[in-house]
N, C-alpha and C positions, 0 to 999 in steps of 0.2 A: 458452554460458551460464553468467554467472558464481552462488558458488554465494555466500551469503553466511556472516557470520562470527558467530558469535556477540556478541563486544564490538565493535559498528560504533563509528564516529569524531561519530557526531553526538551522541550520549549529556553528550558534555564540551566538546562545541566553542561557535562563536559561534550554530549555526546553530539550537542548543537553545534549545529556546522559555522565559524567563525565572521567566516571572511563574508557579504554579500554575494559577489561572485562566485565563489563555491557555492553560496549555501543554493544556489535557483537550478544545478544538477544532482537530478534524482532520472535513479538507472529505475526502471519499473519495468518486472518479467511475470504482472501475471494479470488479474484484471482490469487493473491500471493501464495495463498499455492499450485498455478500449477506446477511443473516443467518449463512444455512449454515456463510460460508466466516470466518465472524468466531470463530461457533463452535469452529469447527476449530483457530482460529488461538490464540482467550484465549478461550475457554471459556464469553464469552458474547456475549450482545448489548447492546451502550451503544443509548444514546440515539439513535436516529436521526430527525434533521429537516430538509427537503428544502431543496434551498439550488442556489447556481449561481454558475460563475464568466465573467465578459465578459471575452473576448483569448482564447481557450483552447482546448481541443482533444483532446480523449482519440484518441489516436491511436493508430491498429492496429501492433502491435511484428511484424513480419513473422518469419514462424516460431511467435509467440505467439498463447496465446489471451488473454491477460493485454492491457491497453491501458496509453499511456502519456502523458502530459499536456504538452504543449506551447506552446507559445505560438503565440497563430493570433486570423483574425478573426472568430468564433465565437463562444456563448456554450456551455459544456462544463455540463450540468447534473448533480444528485450530491446526497452530503447529505451533514451533518453529525454526529459522532463525537463527545459528552462525554462527561464524568466516564472517564476511562482515567487507568488511576490510570499511575505513572512503570516499572514491571514490565512493562505493557502497551507502551508508546511502545517500550522498549527488544524490546521484540519484535519491533515493528513495523519499527521501525530494523532491522531484523535480518534482517526476513522479504525488505524493500522490494532489500537489499543495494546494489552501489554502483550500479548502473544510473541509481537515486533520489538526489535531491535536498530537503531540508526547506526547505521557501518557505510563507513567507505573502506571504497572496494576498485580495486584494481583492475583497469577490462580493456581486453585483449588488447585496443589498438594504443595504446595505455598510455588515457586519457584516468580522467578519477572521480568518480561519479557515490552520491552517497543511495545506502539503498534502504529497505526494510526487508532482517533477511531476521528465521527462527532464530526463539531464541533457546538455551540450549531448556533441555529435559521437556520440552513440545512434541508430542507426541507425533508423527510425520510419517506417508507410508513408504513401499521403495518403490515405487511407479516416481512416472516423471508423467507433472502438468501437463493436460494437456491443451492449446491456446483453440486451439478447432475444434475439440471435444465441448469447449465450453462454451466459444461462441454459438455453436449451433444446437447445442441442448439446452442452457442453459444463462446464456447475456437478457431473453431482454427479462424474464422475472430477479436479474440480479443485481437489472439496472433500476428495477421499482423500487427493491430493495434501499440499493445510496440513494433513490430518490428520499423515502418513508427514514434514512438514516436521517441525513439529512436538514432534513423538516423537523428531526425530534432536536436538533444538534443548532437550530438557527433556534430553537425555541427556548430554548436552556439559554444562551447567549441574551437574547427580549429580558428571560428574568428575572434574567442573574442567577440562576439556577446552576446546581449542579444537574443537567443533560443527562441523566444515562439511560441509553439507549432501550425501549419496552422492544424485551423481546417478539413478541406478537409482530413490531415491524419489519423485523428483520430478523429473523430469527438462523438462515444459516450462516453470521458476522461471526 
């Protein structure tokens, strides 16, 4: 398990969305589609609009309760989050960490959005991640872990350190 650093290289890379209008659209397919998780991480629930991406799968990740988006011959359901601030993007970049890369993808309805897709070389399962199973069995504990992660993130921001999340605070991330 890696622990994301506060400063994400994506915030200054060419992958970072260029226009403020485009930057505000994030396609989420896993734990970030849950309002409880968003509240724990960014302190609010942005507008959520149903969306889907063809040619992608929310894959299981062995040993973890969260998914990874990988190319496949299926369609992954999810939501578009709009109105994210630059600070919220940076926070989500740090939360997602090095396992994911920010990619622009076309949605089923022809719109585009950015998403956190799995980097090549990361081990994923053959199965499809289940939002219903996550909600029923893991959501409550995951929200508590997200709140702990956010606390560590905020502490690092205030003291100007490199706040790596301690494994005890967020064991499943």
